[in-house]
Phi, psi and omega in degrees: 000330180299321180296319181295316180297322178297318179300315180293323180297316179296318179299321180293322179299319178296320183299323185267003172281107191286311180202166178227131182257128178243125179257120180266158177301142181278135176291118183296339179279351181231071186294339183268355184273129176273112184257022176284127182248130178260123180248123178258115181292157179294146177280124179256113181259125178302145178300150186301320182243041184306308184295312184295312185288328176296317178298317180299314182298316182299319179293317181293323180297331181275317191253338188295131181305319184254038184299330182294342180258002177292153174293155175296145185301322182294341180264005180266160185255102182273013167273353178283141174300151189310315180297318179292322178296316179303313180295327184290338181260358175287147182287154184228063180243123180059230180282347185280155355252112180263357194247338182278131182230170180212144173238142179293336178240121182300322181300325179294319179294312182296320177297319179298316180292333181271000179085013176273112186246139170255091188201180174285335175096027175217154171252164189207163173239129175275133178210157180256108183285324182240111183296345180269356183245144177284349183285149176236171176231163174247126173261122180289116185260338182204133175238126182279144178298141175064019177270164175305322181296314180295318181295334178274358177093008179285139184230160173303135180100341178298154183242129178256119183263323184218154172231125184053045178063018181249127175296145186271137174227169179299326186278338184247346190295320182295318179295321179294323180286343177283343182299144180283342176209144182197163175255123182253135171266112189241133176250121172285152180245127181279179187295340179270359177093008180264135179282132177277167178306141185288152177238150176268127183236124178269125180234146174229136180292137176222162176274123180216161180271119179289129170269118187277005180239078182286343184198138164210147187199169178247144182218172179226143169237105189064238178262002184270135179269136182237125173268143182223129181223131173260125183228119192254348177191147180274105184229120181301330180301336185246015179300321180291326174297322177296315179299321181293323176297318179290334175297318176300313180298319181292316180295326179278355178054057182295151179263333181219158182221132176246120178252119184264105179247021186294337180256006192266111180273359181118214182140209188285129183301319179304327177288331174294324177295322178297311181298313179300324181286336175283342186253317190304134179285154178053051184306127175235095181306135181096340177289152189297130171263314175197165172223161183235152174240118182258189178282174188296329182282346181262329180208139180262358181232158176306314170193158184230113183302344178264358182251107184294347179282340180236358180217129177228134180252164173297148182248160182291120178228113184294335185264020177303133187271344169054059178249155183280345181210164179216145174253122182242126180270127187229160173212183179292344177278348180286116191212166166055244183299330176296317177289327177302316179297316179302310183295322182289330181279335187304320179290346188252343186200170176281121179247115183252117182264132182233126178134228183245170177303144176281176185291318180098052177245102183257034178229155170264136176259159177230143181275128178240125175229165178270108183294339179281345180083002181289313179262131185273359192283158170238120179255142177225072181275159168302134187240311180224137169279139186251146183225147174276184186297339178270001181079022182267135178201053191256028182243011184275050177231175180295345177275340179055214171278134179267127184292150172289325179234113182280125179218141176239149175279068184238018176250116184247150356289159178288144177269160176296158176301136178082358176290139184300341179250009174296131196307305183292312182299317180299319181298319178292318180295326177295320178295321178295316179299318179297322180298329180259009178071027180260161182286157177285155177284152182273145174283163179206169161074194187265054184244140182214156177286146180229173177270119179279137181253128180289000000 
């Protein structure tokens, strides 16, 4: 920071130098002519966001995976507001850069990564129930434990028709959901799939800690036991809860396992190591799970097995379930550490993906903040590209991982997690049943495909 302040100080000195007088020799043949010339130097005005944008550039030049492709600092525009400046220096080759983000407040970024949410506490799917009407509905797809939504009695599968007495459309729904408090008209759905009369529910956004394990359960296909776990974010605070869920699966001696990552955007890498180590067969602690390749200023070698910043191994997990295959439920929201686990397991076992394409983030990001407290920003740039033990890292595109079985959440109303007719779960269970030569489960009830709205 001292260097930056010095630069600004020098710039200010130039700005306040009003003029400079240069006296040239007098032509002796023209004794009456005044040949004094006044030269006014150009006014140099410091860029509007000089300090902020300089700090951002310096951090990105050091940590950014693709720093060698960044524009030269002298060619950047430091009159741009920090968020716009950050975006302006990201590389723009092919699909990149879709993964590097920035928050104006570092605490907001760290809270988001830690699962601290200021929200109503539910996720949803927008859909058009009636193709002849411009109105849409929200299907509640996930309710977080201890959130305002759960405390108000909202459940997965509930249907939201109105917010603040306003029918929902594509053009107004996002603004209505941005409100810090609102009245929701919610219809519960009974076991036969019929919506009950709507109720008005008043909700206010609050800050709460997301629990990333909303559901785990045991099921059967014929005589085979199936474990099922929904995991929504990689959070170290809940690693022991994750281990306890796997203890149940291990004690019950499950034959098959379904891991639901359809809501999982990633999170802390050490928790990804825990999950991978609970799943990988023939666990050998210390053997490579994945390695990373960073920019030249971060690592001078492709990877170093003694350097935990570029090499991570499986860790000792007593509750490892030791199965030859896994069924993983995915969607376009499945990203980052969730994809890392998929990629890391592929060399060791059969990984069967059910659902939609994943997001396609094959890099690890790193959190950058100003330890001096001068700059309030939180940067989360791409830091290392990640590879499994076979050197594979071919999912970093908008197509991500392509599922073995394509399934969309387009059958409404949504069923509870683990219900035999819940769309994603049913698709995985059908594959398991087929694997054992058993018949497929029968469809039922008042459920129909709808048009999903982006």
